[in-house]
C-alpha positions as CSV (number, residue, x, y, z in Angstrom):
1,M,174.7,122.3,32.6
2,A,172.4,120.1,34.7
3,I,169.2,118.7,33.3
4,N,166.0,120.2,34.7
5,D,163.0,121.4,33.5
6,E,164.0,125.2,33.4
7,K,166.8,124.0,30.8
8,I,164.1,122.1,28.8
9,T,162.2,125.4,28.9
10,R,165.4,127.7,28.1
11,L,165.9,125.6,25.1
12,E,162.5,125.3,23.8
13,T,162.2,129.1,23.8
14,A,165.6,129.4,21.9
15,A,164.4,126.6,19.3
16,T,161.3,128.3,18.8
17,A,163.2,131.3,18.1
18,G,165.0,129.5,15.7
19,D,168.0,128.5,17.1
20,A,169.2,125.1,15.5
21,R,171.6,124.3,18.0
22,A,168.8,124.4,21.0
23,A,166.4,122.6,18.7
24,R,169.5,119.5,18.4
25,E,169.9,119.3,21.6
26,L,166.2,119.7,22.7
27,G,165.2,116.8,20.1
28,R,167.8,114.3,21.6
29,L,166.2,115.0,25.6
30,L,162.7,114.7,24.2
31,S,163.6,111.5,22.3
32,L,164.2,110.2,26.2
33,T,160.8,110.7,27.0
34,V,156.9,111.2,26.6
35,T,154.9,114.3,27.0
36,D,151.5,112.7,27.5
37,D,149.7,110.6,30.3
38,P,151.6,107.3,29.8
39,E,148.9,105.1,29.9
40,A,148.2,106.6,26.1
41,D,149.8,105.6,23.2
42,Q,153.2,106.7,22.8
43,T,154.2,110.1,22.1
44,W,157.0,111.6,19.7
45,P,157.6,114.9,21.4
46,E,161.1,115.4,19.3
47,E,160.3,115.2,15.9
48,R,159.1,118.3,15.2
49,W,162.6,119.6,16.7
50,L,164.6,116.9,14.8
51,R,162.8,118.1,11.3
52,A,163.4,121.9,12.4
53,V,167.3,121.0,12.5
54,L,167.3,119.1,9.5
55,K,165.3,122.0,7.2
56,A,168.4,124.2,8.5
57,D,170.6,121.5,8.0
58,P,169.8,118.6,6.1
59,H,173.6,117.4,6.7
60,D,173.6,117.5,10.4
61,V,174.2,113.7,11.1
62,E,173.2,113.5,14.7
63,P,169.7,114.8,14.4
64,L,169.5,112.9,11.1
65,M,170.0,109.4,12.6
66,L,167.6,110.4,15.8
67,L,165.3,111.2,13.6
68,T,165.5,107.9,11.0
69,G,165.9,105.8,14.4
70,R,162.5,107.3,15.5
71,L,160.8,106.8,12.4
72,A,162.0,103.2,12.7
73,Q,160.9,103.0,15.8
74,Q,157.4,104.2,14.9
75,V,156.8,102.0,12.0
76,S,157.4,98.8,14.5
77,Y,155.6,100.4,17.4
78,W,152.3,100.4,15.1
79,E,152.9,97.3,13.4
80,N,153.0,95.6,16.3
81,G,149.8,98.0,17.7
82,L,147.8,97.3,14.7
83,E,148.6,93.6,14.5
84,M,147.1,92.9,18.2
85,N,144.3,95.5,17.8
86,P,143.1,96.3,14.5
87,D,140.7,98.8,15.7
88,M,143.7,101.1,16.4
89,V,142.7,102.4,13.3
90,G,140.1,104.0,14.1
91,E,141.2,105.0,17.0
92,C,144.4,106.6,16.1
93,G,144.1,107.2,12.4
94,E,147.0,105.0,11.9
95,D,147.1,102.3,9.3
96,E,149.2,100.3,7.0
97,G,149.5,103.5,4.6
98,T,150.4,105.8,7.2
99,V,152.9,102.9,8.6
100,E,154.6,102.9,5.1
101,R,154.9,106.5,4.5
102,R,157.1,106.4,7.5
103,R,159.1,103.5,6.7
104,T,159.8,104.9,3.1
105,E,161.0,108.4,4.8
106,A,163.2,106.5,7.2
107,Q,164.7,104.7,4.2
108,E,165.5,107.7,2.5
109,L,166.9,109.3,5.3
110,Y,169.0,106.4,6.1
111,A,170.6,106.4,2.6
112,R,171.6,110.2,3.3
113,I,173.5,109.1,6.2
114,R,174.7,106.5,4.1
115,A,176.0,109.4,2.0
116,I,177.3,111.6,4.5
117,G,179.1,108.4,6.2
118,P,179.1,109.3,10.1
119,G,182.1,107.2,11.0
120,V,183.1,103.9,12.1
121,D,181.2,104.1,15.7
122,A,178.2,103.8,13.7
123,E,178.8,101.0,11.9
124,A,177.1,98.4,13.7
125,G,174.1,100.5,14.6
126,L,173.4,101.6,11.2
127,D,173.7,97.9,9.9
128,E,171.0,97.2,12.4
129,L,168.8,100.0,11.4
130,A,169.1,98.7,7.7
131,V,168.0,95.3,8.8
132,L,164.8,96.6,10.5
133,L,163.7,98.8,7.8
134,G,164.0,96.0,5.3
135,L,167.2,97.4,3.6
136,S,169.6,94.6,4.1
137,D,169.8,91.1,5.8
138,K,174.0,91.7,6.7
139,P,174.2,90.8,10.2
140,P,175.1,93.5,12.4
141,A,178.0,93.1,14.5
142,E,176.6,92.5,18.3
143,D,178.2,93.0,21.7
144,T,179.2,96.6,20.1
145,Y,178.1,99.3,22.5
146,S,178.1,100.7,25.8
147,F,174.9,101.8,27.2
148,Y,172.4,102.5,30.1
149,L,169.1,100.5,30.0
150,L,165.9,101.6,32.3
151,Q,163.0,98.7,32.6
152,D,159.4,99.6,34.1
153,E,157.1,96.9,33.5
154,V,153.9,95.8,35.1
155,W,152.1,92.6,33.8
156,S,147.8,92.7,33.5
157,G,146.7,89.2,33.3
158,S,148.7,87.6,30.4
159,V,149.4,91.5,28.7
160,V,153.2,93.0,30.2
161,H,153.0,96.6,29.8
162,A,156.7,97.9,29.7
163,A,158.3,101.5,29.2
164,I,162.4,101.4,27.9
165,I,164.6,104.2,28.1
166,V,167.8,103.5,26.3
167,A,170.5,106.4,26.5
168,S,174.4,107.0,26.4
169,D,175.1,109.7,29.2
170,P,174.4,109.5,32.6
171,D,172.9,112.9,33.2
172,E,170.3,111.9,30.4
173,I,169.3,108.7,32.1
174,R,168.9,110.2,35.5
175,W,167.0,113.1,33.8
176,A,165.1,110.6,31.7
177,C,164.1,108.8,34.8
178,D,162.8,111.3,36.8
179,R,160.6,112.5,34.2
180,W,159.2,109.0,34.0
181,L,158.5,108.5,37.7
182,T,157.0,112.1,37.5
183,L,154.6,111.4,34.4
184,S,154.0,107.9,35.6
185,D,153.2,108.7,39.6
186,G,156.3,106.1,40.7
187,G,156.3,104.0,37.4
188,F,154.1,101.5,36.1
189,G,155.0,98.6,38.9
190,G,157.1,100.5,41.1
191,P,160.2,102.6,40.5
192,P,162.5,100.8,37.1
193,T,165.4,98.9,37.2
194,L,168.4,100.5,35.8
195,L,171.1,98.4,33.7
196,T,174.5,99.6,32.6
197,Y,176.1,97.5,29.6
198,V,179.4,97.9,28.3
199,D,180.4,96.3,24.9
200,G,177.3,94.6,25.3
201,S,177.5,92.9,28.4
202,E,175.7,94.1,31.5
203,V,178.1,95.2,34.1
204,S,175.6,96.9,36.8
205,S,171.8,96.4,37.7
206,I,170.1,98.4,40.1
207,D,166.8,98.6,41.9
208,L,165.6,102.2,42.0
209,G,163.0,101.5,44.5
210,E,165.7,101.0,46.9
211,H,167.0,104.6,46.4
212,S,163.0,106.4,46.0
213,T,160.7,108.0,48.2
214,D,157.4,108.6,46.9
215,G,158.7,108.5,43.7
216,V,161.6,110.7,44.1
217,M,164.6,109.3,43.5
218,D,167.9,110.3,45.7
219,W,170.5,110.2,43.0
220,A,173.6,110.8,45.3
221,T,172.9,107.0,46.7
222,V,172.6,105.5,43.2
223,A,175.9,104.5,42.1
224,V,175.6,105.2,38.1
225,P,178.9,103.5,36.4
226,E,180.6,105.3,34.0
227,L,180.3,103.8,30.3
228,T,183.5,102.7,28.8
229,G,184.4,101.5,25.6
230,T,181.7,102.9,22.2
231,R,178.8,104.5,23.8
232,L,175.4,103.8,21.6
233,P,175.2,106.8,19.1
234,P,171.9,109.0,19.6
235,G,169.1,107.4,17.5
236,L,170.5,104.0,17.0
237,P,169.2,100.5,17.9
238,V,171.5,98.0,19.8
239,P,172.1,95.0,17.4
240,G,170.7,91.9,18.1
241,R,168.6,93.2,21.3
242,D,165.3,94.9,20.0
243,L,166.2,98.1,21.7
244,Y,166.2,101.5,20.0
245,Y,167.9,104.6,21.5
246,G,165.7,107.0,23.5
247,F,162.2,106.0,24.7
248,S,159.8,103.0,23.9
249,A,156.4,102.1,25.4
250,R,155.7,98.4,24.4
251,V,152.8,96.2,25.0
252,E,153.4,92.1,24.6
């Protein structure tokens, strides 16, 4: 089924009524986007749905990895933000205590993932996640995964504002790109670039501005390569690349 606003509405209606499968899919999709003004701080629209799924089934490994990975992203995002601008404490209510609580929860969830044993395809990403959470210094295997990377950035003086989306399904990266272009009125610096990585190596780079009119993509003209090799599992980081599955906002 195509991913569009109607599908998201159906999933949200079903998830609100208690359908755990709908909440699972909705949580995964919403992790690829934001719901607020893209000029504002990053939002985490998937979190409530992932928590609902895990309340129904604490051993459902995909939402478990998604929530753990997103909490790790939150820790990184807020640590970087508070370092660059300590005034964010007053503006957003985030401080070292709330960041540390997120880290502690992510560490506890990580232990649950390891106890379940999600399979060999997740090993490299979990090793990277352990390093990010301060649980290990074991170097993960790099050049392991195949994934799509959407990049949009704009410079303001010496500061760069960037929006990044990492996904491992062609329909989902197209949908996430359309959502971002809608939210950002065509992108930060114009339509973004779509890169494809197979086994850690870049195999395609597409300037989406060449396929966009007034911020609307003509996907029929975009040859998005299929992924071969091991796809990045939802929720896990890409070893060695400072990239997380899902949407990331950065200021550097």
